[in-house]
N, C-alpha and C positions, 0 to 999 in steps of 0.2 A: 467454618472450615471450607464448605463447598463453595460460599461465595468468593473467596480468595482465589480458588482453582478456576473458577468460571472467569473471574475477571481475568487471570493471567492467559488464559486460552483465547479469550475474546482480543485481547492486546496482542498475542503472538499470531493469530489470525489474520488481525488487522496489517500487521508487518509482512507476514507471508503473502496476501493479497497485493499490497502494495509492492513488493521487491518482483513478483511474478507479472504484473502489469507493466512496471517498469521496464524491466528486462525486455518483454516481448515487444513494447512499443520503440525501443532502441533498436533492436533486433530487425524489425519490418522497416523502420525508415533506413537504417544502414543499408538494407539489402536495394532497397530504392535508389539510394546514393550510390551504391556501388555498381549498380545499372547502367547510371549515367556516365560513370567514369569510364566502366570497360565498352561501352556502345559509343564512345566519344562524341555524346551527344552536345550540341551546342545550345545556348540558352541557358537560363538560371539553374542550377543544381540545388534541390531542395535543403534546407537545413535539417540535421537531425536533432530532432526534439522529443522528449520523454514526456509522458503524461505527468500531469502535478497531483497533488495531494488529495484534492477534492474532484480530481476526474470521475472517478469510482466512488458512487455514495455508499457503498459498503465499508469502505475504509475508514472514514470518520465516526461512521455510526458503530462500528465494532471497537474502534477505540475508545469512543464515549461511554458505551456500554460496559467496556472493560474497567474503565476508571471508576465508574458508577460503582459496579459491584465489588472492587476493590476497596473503596472508601467505606461502602457499607459493611464489609465484610470485617474490617478492622474496626469500624464503630461498634460492631456486635461483641467482640473482642474486650474493648474497652468497657463496654456497658456490663458485661458478665464478672469483671473483676471487683 
């Protein structure tokens, strides 16, 4: 039972970290872009880009660990029956 809960927690943490990182990167690049527009700077305006899934090493690692724990937890249930 505890392996399933641990797996769910790892998957939830991966999603939470990914959401936070994506939101903060979008916010920070949008602030830079807003500065270009408000200051009427000439030249190339930077594109708003968010971080990808593999930009942070913890997100895929937590997701993989969560899936492994879930699979192991469910296999122990089938084994016990």
